CHARMM internal coordinates of N, CA and C (Angstrom, degrees):
IC EDIT
DIST 1 N 1 CA 1.4525
DIST 1 CA 1 C 1.5225
ANGL 1 N 1 CA 1 C 109.48
DIST 1 C 2 N 1.2906
ANGL 1 CA 1 C 2 N 115.61
DIHE 1 N 1 CA 1 C 2 N 144.39
DIST 2 N 2 CA 1.4622
ANGL 1 C 2 N 2 CA 120.95
DIHE 1 CA 1 C 2 N 2 CA 178.99
DIST 2 CA 2 C 1.5217
ANGL 2 N 2 CA 2 C 109.90
DIHE 1 C 2 N 2 CA 2 C -107.87
DIST 2 C 3 N 1.3262
ANGL 2 CA 2 C 3 N 117.42
DIHE 2 N 2 CA 2 C 3 N 149.48
DIST 3 N 3 CA 1.4661
ANGL 2 C 3 N 3 CA 119.58
DIHE 2 CA 2 C 3 N 3 CA 178.26
DIST 3 CA 3 C 1.5277
ANGL 3 N 3 CA 3 C 110.99
DIHE 2 C 3 N 3 CA 3 C -68.55
DIST 3 C 4 N 1.3056
ANGL 3 CA 3 C 4 N 115.69
DIHE 3 N 3 CA 3 C 4 N 156.11
DIST 4 N 4 CA 1.4645
ANGL 3 C 4 N 4 CA 120.79
DIHE 3 CA 3 C 4 N 4 CA 175.67
DIST 4 CA 4 C 1.5275
ANGL 4 N 4 CA 4 C 109.04
DIHE 3 C 4 N 4 CA 4 C -62.60
DIST 4 C 5 N 1.3264
ANGL 4 CA 4 C 5 N 117.62
DIHE 4 N 4 CA 4 C 5 N 146.55
DIST 5 N 5 CA 1.4727
ANGL 4 C 5 N 5 CA 119.90
DIHE 4 CA 4 C 5 N 5 CA 179.76
DIST 5 CA 5 C 1.5270
ANGL 5 N 5 CA 5 C 113.50
DIHE 4 C 5 N 5 CA 5 C -55.49
DIST 5 C 6 N 1.3263
ANGL 5 CA 5 C 6 N 117.48
DIHE 5 N 5 CA 5 C 6 N -27.45
DIST 6 N 6 CA 1.4621
ANGL 5 C 6 N 6 CA 120.19
DIHE 5 CA 5 C 6 N 6 CA -178.64
DIST 6 CA 6 C 1.5293
ANGL 6 N 6 CA 6 C 113.08
DIHE 5 C 6 N 6 CA 6 C -89.03
DIST 6 C 7 N 1.3356
ANGL 6 CA 6 C 7 N 117.42
DIHE 6 N 6 CA 6 C 7 N 0.52
DIST 7 N 7 CA 1.4706
ANGL 6 C 7 N 7 CA 120.90
DIHE 6 CA 6 C 7 N 7 CA -177.58
DIST 7 CA 7 C 1.5261
ANGL 7 N 7 CA 7 C 110.67
DIHE 6 C 7 N 7 CA 7 C -67.19
DIST 7 C 8 N 1.3225
ANGL 7 CA 7 C 8 N 116.04
DIHE 7 N 7 CA 7 C 8 N 137.64
DIST 8 N 8 CA 1.4630
ANGL 7 C 8 N 8 CA 121.84
DIHE 7 CA 7 C 8 N 8 CA 176.79
DIST 8 CA 8 C 1.5307
ANGL 8 N 8 CA 8 C 109.47
DIHE 7 C 8 N 8 CA 8 C -76.44
DIST 8 C 9 N 1.3382
ANGL 8 CA 8 C 9 N 118.19
DIHE 8 N 8 CA 8 C 9 N 140.78
DIST 9 N 9 CA 1.4662
ANGL 8 C 9 N 9 CA 119.53
DIHE 8 CA 8 C 9 N 9 CA 174.87
DIST 9 CA 9 C 1.5235
ANGL 9 N 9 CA 9 C 110.19
DIHE 8 C 9 N 9 CA 9 C -62.39
DIST 9 C 10 N 1.3034
ANGL 9 CA 9 C 10 N 116.05
DIHE 9 N 9 CA 9 C 10 N 141.70
DIST 10 N 10 CA 1.4623
ANGL 9 C 10 N 10 CA 119.78
DIHE 9 CA 9 C 10 N 10 CA 177.45
DIST 10 CA 10 C 1.5179
ANGL 10 N 10 CA 10 C 109.20
DIHE 9 C 10 N 10 CA 10 C -152.66
DIST 10 C 11 N 1.3134
ANGL 10 CA 10 C 11 N 115.70
DIHE 10 N 10 CA 10 C 11 N 166.99
DIST 11 N 11 CA 1.4561
ANGL 10 C 11 N 11 CA 120.78
DIHE 10 CA 10 C 11 N 11 CA 178.02
DIST 11 CA 11 C 1.5108
ANGL 11 N 11 CA 11 C 110.95
DIHE 10 C 11 N 11 CA 11 C 119.63
DIST 11 C 12 N 1.3178
ANGL 11 CA 11 C 12 N 114.88
DIHE 11 N 11 CA 11 C 12 N 174.94
DIST 12 N 12 CA 1.4572
ANGL 11 C 12 N 12 CA 121.15
DIHE 11 CA 11 C 12 N 12 CA 178.66
DIST 12 CA 12 C 1.5180
ANGL 12 N 12 CA 12 C 109.53
DIHE 11 C 12 N 12 CA 12 C -137.34
DIST 12 C 13 N 1.2890
ANGL 12 CA 12 C 13 N 115.05
DIHE 12 N 12 CA 12 C 13 N 161.55
DIST 13 N 13 CA 1.4533
ANGL 12 C 13 N 13 CA 122.46
DIHE 12 CA 12 C 13 N 13 CA 176.52
DIST 13 CA 13 C 1.5145
ANGL 13 N 13 CA 13 C 107.21
DIHE 12 C 13 N 13 CA 13 C -133.46
DIST 13 C 14 N 1.3207
ANGL 13 CA 13 C 14 N 116.53
DIHE 13 N 13 CA 13 C 14 N 127.01
DIST 14 N 14 CA 1.4578
ANGL 13 C 14 N 14 CA 121.14
DIHE 13 CA 13 C 14 N 14 CA 176.54
DIST 14 CA 14 C 1.5182
ANGL 14 N 14 CA 14 C 108.38
DIHE 13 C 14 N 14 CA 14 C -125.82
DIST 14 C 15 N 1.3143
ANGL 14 CA 14 C 15 N 116.78
DIHE 14 N 14 CA 14 C 15 N 123.57
DIST 15 N 15 CA 1.4599
ANGL 14 C 15 N 15 CA 122.31
DIHE 14 CA 14 C 15 N 15 CA 175.34
DIST 15 CA 15 C 1.5155
ANGL 15 N 15 CA 15 C 107.07
DIHE 14 C 15 N 15 CA 15 C -91.70
DIST 15 C 16 N 1.3261
ANGL 15 CA 15 C 16 N 116.27
DIHE 15 N 15 CA 15 C 16 N 128.29
DIST 16 N 16 CA 1.4638
ANGL 15 C 16 N 16 CA 121.17
DIHE 15 CA 15 C 16 N 16 CA 177.71
DIST 16 CA 16 C 1.5209
ANGL 16 N 16 CA 16 C 109.38
DIHE 15 C 16 N 16 CA 16 C -114.03
DIST 16 C 17 N 1.3149
ANGL 16 CA 16 C 17 N 115.90
DIHE 16 N 16 CA 16 C 17 N 130.61
DIST 17 N 17 CA 1.4636
ANGL 16 C 17 N 17 CA 122.32
DIHE 16 CA 16 C 17 N 17 CA 173.24
DIST 17 CA 17 C 1.5153
ANGL 17 N 17 CA 17 C 106.71
DIHE 16 C 17 N 17 CA 17 C -124.08
DIST 17 C 18 N 1.3090
ANGL 17 CA 17 C 18 N 116.91
DIHE 17 N 17 CA 17 C 18 N 118.58
DIST 18 N 18 CA 1.4576
ANGL 17 C 18 N 18 CA 120.19
DIHE 17 CA 17 C 18 N 18 CA -178.23
DIST 18 CA 18 C 1.5180
ANGL 18 N 18 CA 18 C 112.11
DIHE 17 C 18 N 18 CA 18 C 62.48
DIST 18 C 19 N 1.3373
ANGL 18 CA 18 C 19 N 116.65
DIHE 18 N 18 CA 18 C 19 N 29.77
DIST 19 N 19 CA 1.4508
ANGL 18 C 19 N 19 CA 120.77
DIHE 18 CA 18 C 19 N 19 CA 178.86
DIST 19 CA 19 C 1.5149
ANGL 19 N 19 CA 19 C 115.16
DIHE 18 C 19 N 19 CA 19 C 81.01
DIST 19 C 20 N 1.3271
ANGL 19 CA 19 C 20 N 117.40
DIHE 19 N 19 CA 19 C 20 N 4.85
DIST 20 N 20 CA 1.4707
ANGL 19 C 20 N 20 CA 120.98
DIHE 19 CA 19 C 20 N 20 CA -179.45
DIST 20 CA 20 C 1.5250
ANGL 20 N 20 CA 20 C 109.81
DIHE 19 C 20 N 20 CA 20 C -119.42
DIST 20 C 21 N 1.3302
ANGL 20 CA 20 C 21 N 116.86
DIHE 20 N 20 CA 20 C 21 N 144.47
DIST 21 N 21 CA 1.4685
ANGL 20 C 21 N 21 CA 118.83
DIHE 20 CA 20 C 21 N 21 CA 176.69
DIST 21 CA 21 C 1.5326
ANGL 21 N 21 CA 21 C 110.62
DIHE 20 C 21 N 21 CA 21 C -59.09
DIST 21 C 22 N 1.3206
ANGL 21 CA 21 C 22 N 115.96
DIHE 21 N 21 CA 21 C 22 N 139.95
DIST 22 N 22 CA 1.4643
ANGL 21 C 22 N 22 CA 121.09
DIHE 21 CA 21 C 22 N 22 CA -177.92
DIST 22 CA 22 C 1.5236
ANGL 22 N 22 CA 22 C 109.08
DIHE 21 C 22 N 22 CA 22 C -154.32
DIST 22 C 23 N 1.2997
ANGL 22 CA 22 C 23 N 116.11
DIHE 22 N 22 CA 22 C 23 N 169.20
DIST 23 N 23 CA 1.4534
ANGL 22 C 23 N 23 CA 121.21
DIHE 22 CA 22 C 23 N 23 CA 173.51
DIST 23 CA 23 C 1.5189
ANGL 23 N 23 CA 23 C 109.90
DIHE 22 C 23 N 23 CA 23 C -79.11
DIST 23 C 24 N 1.3087
ANGL 23 CA 23 C 24 N 116.41
DIHE 23 N 23 CA 23 C 24 N 168.25
DIST 24 N 24 CA 1.4561
ANGL 23 C 24 N 24 CA 121.52
DIHE 23 CA 23 C 24 N 24 CA 178.46
DIST 24 CA 24 C 1.5284
ANGL 24 N 24 CA 24 C 108.78
DIHE 23 C 24 N 24 CA 24 C -71.71
DIST 24 C 25 N 1.3356
ANGL 24 CA 24 C 25 N 118.59
DIHE 24 N 24 CA 24 C 25 N 124.73
DIST 25 N 25 CA 1.4674
ANGL 24 C 25 N 25 CA 120.24
DIHE 24 CA 24 C 25 N 25 CA -179.73
DIST 25 CA 25 C 1.5348
ANGL 25 N 25 CA 25 C 111.03
DIHE 24 C 25 N 25 CA 25 C -62.88
DIST 25 C 26 N 1.3001
ANGL 25 CA 25 C 26 N 116.92
DIHE 25 N 25 CA 25 C 26 N 140.24
DIST 26 N 26 CA 1.4666
ANGL 25 C 26 N 26 CA 121.97
DIHE 25 CA 25 C 26 N 26 CA -178.56
DIST 26 CA 26 C 1.5321
ANGL 26 N 26 CA 26 C 112.16
DIHE 25 C 26 N 26 CA 26 C -54.78
DIST 26 C 27 N 1.3505
ANGL 26 CA 26 C 27 N 120.64
DIHE 26 N 26 CA 26 C 27 N -42.40
DIST 27 N 27 CA 1.4660
ANGL 26 C 27 N 27 CA 119.24
DIHE 26 CA 26 C 27 N 27 CA 179.30
DIST 27 CA 27 C 1.5322
ANGL 27 N 27 CA 27 C 113.55
DIHE 26 C 27 N 27 CA 27 C -59.40
DIST 27 C 28 N 1.3216
ANGL 27 CA 27 C 28 N 117.96
DIHE 27 N 27 CA 27 C 28 N -24.88
DIST 28 N 28 CA 1.4690
ANGL 27 C 28 N 28 CA 120.57
DIHE 27 CA 27 C 28 N 28 CA 178.82
DIST 28 CA 28 C 1.5243
ANGL 28 N 28 CA 28 C 111.26
DIHE 27 C 28 N 28 CA 28 C -64.56
DIST 28 C 29 N 1.3288
ANGL 28 CA 28 C 29 N 117.10
DIHE 28 N 28 CA 28 C 29 N -24.97
DIST 29 N 29 CA 1.4612
ANGL 28 C 29 N 29 CA 120.68
DIHE 28 CA 28 C 29 N 29 CA -179.08
DIST 29 CA 29 C 1.5234
ANGL 29 N 29 CA 29 C 112.63
DIHE 28 C 29 N 29 CA 29 C -72.25
DIST 29 C 30 N 1.3273
ANGL 29 CA 29 C 30 N 118.12
DIHE 29 N 29 CA 29 C 30 N -6.09
DIST 30 N 30 CA 1.4584
ANGL 29 C 30 N 30 CA 122.07
DIHE 29 CA 29 C 30 N 30 CA 176.61
DIST 30 CA 30 C 1.5288
ANGL 30 N 30 CA 30 C 111.30
DIHE 29 C 30 N 30 CA 30 C -77.95
DIST 30 C 31 N 1.3250
ANGL 30 CA 30 C 31 N 117.45
DIHE 30 N 30 CA 30 C 31 N -10.81
DIST 31 N 31 CA 1.4618
ANGL 30 C 31 N 31 CA 122.69
DIHE 30 CA 30 C 31 N 31 CA -178.22
DIST 31 CA 31 C 1.5257
ANGL 31 N 31 CA 31 C 109.86
DIHE 30 C 31 N 31 CA 31 C -109.32
DIST 31 C 32 N 1.3334
ANGL 31 CA 31 C 32 N 117.84
DIHE 31 N 31 CA 31 C 32 N 146.10
DIST 32 N 32 CA 1.4696
ANGL 31 C 32 N 32 CA 119.92
DIHE 31 CA 31 C 32 N 32 CA 178.97
DIST 32 CA 32 C 1.5322
ANGL 32 N 32 CA 32 C 112.90
DIHE 31 C 32 N 32 CA 32 C -54.40
DIST 32 C 33 N 1.3201
ANGL 32 CA 32 C 33 N 117.36
DIHE 32 N 32 CA 32 C 33 N -39.55
DIST 33 N 33 CA 1.4653
ANGL 32 C 33 N 33 CA 120.39
DIHE 32 CA 32 C 33 N 33 CA 179.21
DIST 33 CA 33 C 1.5260
ANGL 33 N 33 CA 33 C 110.66
DIHE 32 C 33 N 33 CA 33 C -65.32
DIST 33 C 34 N 1.3087
ANGL 33 CA 33 C 34 N 116.98
DIHE 33 N 33 CA 33 C 34 N -37.21
DIST 34 N 34 CA 1.4608
ANGL 33 C 34 N 34 CA 121.00
DIHE 33 CA 33 C 34 N 34 CA 178.35
DIST 34 CA 34 C 1.5158
ANGL 34 N 34 CA 34 C 111.72
DIHE 33 C 34 N 34 CA 34 C -65.56
DIST 34 C 35 N 1.3347
ANGL 34 CA 34 C 35 N 115.98
DIHE 34 N 34 CA 34 C 35 N -38.89
DIST 35 N 35 CA 1.4648
ANGL 34 C 35 N 35 CA 120.15
DIHE 34 CA 34 C 35 N 35 CA 177.30
DIST 35 CA 35 C 1.5246
ANGL 35 N 35 CA 35 C 109.55
DIHE 34 C 35 N 35 CA 35 C -62.81
DIST 35 C 36 N 1.3381
ANGL 35 CA 35 C 36 N 116.68
DIHE 35 N 35 CA 35 C 36 N -42.85
DIST 36 N 36 CA 1.4690
ANGL 35 C 36 N 36 CA 120.50
DIHE 35 CA 35 C 36 N 36 CA 178.25
DIST 36 CA 36 C 1.5199
ANGL 36 N 36 CA 36 C 111.00
DIHE 35 C 36 N 36 CA 36 C -62.17
DIST 36 C 37 N 1.3204
ANGL 36 CA 36 C 37 N 116.75
DIHE 36 N 36 CA 36 C 37 N -44.93
DIST 37 N 37 CA 1.4631
ANGL 36 C 37 N 37 CA 120.17
DIHE 36 CA 36 C 37 N 37 CA 179.18
DIST 37 CA 37 C 1.5222
ANGL 37 N 37 CA 37 C 111.16
DIHE 36 C 37 N 37 CA 37 C -65.65
DIST 37 C 38 N 1.3239
ANGL 37 CA 37 C 38 N 117.07
DIHE 37 N 37 CA 37 C 38 N -37.55
DIST 38 N 38 CA 1.4585
ANGL 37 C 38 N 38 CA 120.64
DIHE 37 CA 37 C 38 N 38 CA 178.12
DIST 38 CA 38 C 1.5217
ANGL 38 N 38 CA 38 C 111.50
DIHE 37 C 38 N 38 CA 38 C -62.56
DIST 38 C 39 N 1.3306
ANGL 38 CA 38 C 39 N 116.89
DIHE 38 N 38 CA 38 C 39 N -37.37
DIST 39 N 39 CA 1.4649
ANGL 38 C 39 N 39 CA 120.55
DIHE 38 CA 38 C 39 N 39 CA 178.09
DIST 39 CA 39 C 1.5171
ANGL 39 N 39 CA 39 C 110.60
DIHE 38 C 39 N 39 CA 39 C -66.14
DIST 39 C 40 N 1.3226
ANGL 39 CA 39 C 40 N 116.84
DIHE 39 N 39 CA 39 C 40 N -39.60
DIST 40 N 40 CA 1.4678
ANGL 39 C 40 N 40 CA 120.81
DIHE 39 CA 39 C 40 N 40 CA 178.57
DIST 40 CA 40 C 1.5162
ANGL 40 N 40 CA 40 C 109.55
DIHE 39 C 40 N 40 CA 40 C -68.37
DIST 40 C 41 N 1.3322
ANGL 40 CA 40 C 41 N 117.18
DIHE 40 N 40 CA 40 C 41 N -44.11
DIST 41 N 41 CA 1.4650
ANGL 40 C 41 N 41 CA 121.07
DIHE 40 CA 40 C 41 N 41 CA -178.75
DIST 41 CA 41 C 1.5220
ANGL 41 N 41 CA 41 C 111.02
DIHE 40 C 41 N 41 CA 41 C -61.27
DIST 41 C 42 N 1.3170
ANGL 41 CA 41 C 42 N 116.99
DIHE 41 N 41 CA 41 C 42 N -39.09
DIST 42 N 42 CA 1.4607
ANGL 41 C 42 N 42 CA 120.36
DIHE 41 CA 41 C 42 N 42 CA -179.10
DIST 42 CA 42 C 1.5250
ANGL 42 N 42 CA 42 C 111.37
DIHE 41 C 42 N 42 CA 42 C -67.47
DIST 42 C 43 N 1.3223
ANGL 42 CA 42 C 43 N 116.22
DIHE 42 N 42 CA 42 C 43 N -27.79
DIST 43 N 43 CA 1.4624
ANGL 42 C 43 N 43 CA 120.26
DIHE 42 CA 42 C 43 N 43 CA -179.02
DIST 43 CA 43 C 1.5178
ANGL 43 N 43 CA 43 C 111.92
DIHE 42 C 43 N 43 CA 43 C -78.40
DIST 43 C 44 N 1.3152
ANGL 43 CA 43 C 44 N 118.13
DIHE 43 N 43 CA 43 C 44 N -16.90
DIST 44 N 44 CA 1.4657
ANGL 43 C 44 N 44 CA 121.02
DIHE 43 CA 43 C 44 N 44 CA -176.90
DIST 44 CA 44 C 1.4961
ANGL 44 N 44 CA 44 C 111.77
DIHE 43 C 44 N 44 CA 44 C -82.41
END
COOR INIT
IC SEED 1 N 1 CA 1 C
IC BUILD
């Protein structure tokens, strides 16, 4: 199911490294998924 067009964005993203919250590692940005996650992380 997709959200209604008028729905407000919501949610959180937490990157875990070794079980601890961390920023997105720079090498992850070499992958399309990493770029997408980086865009979300920057918006938070």
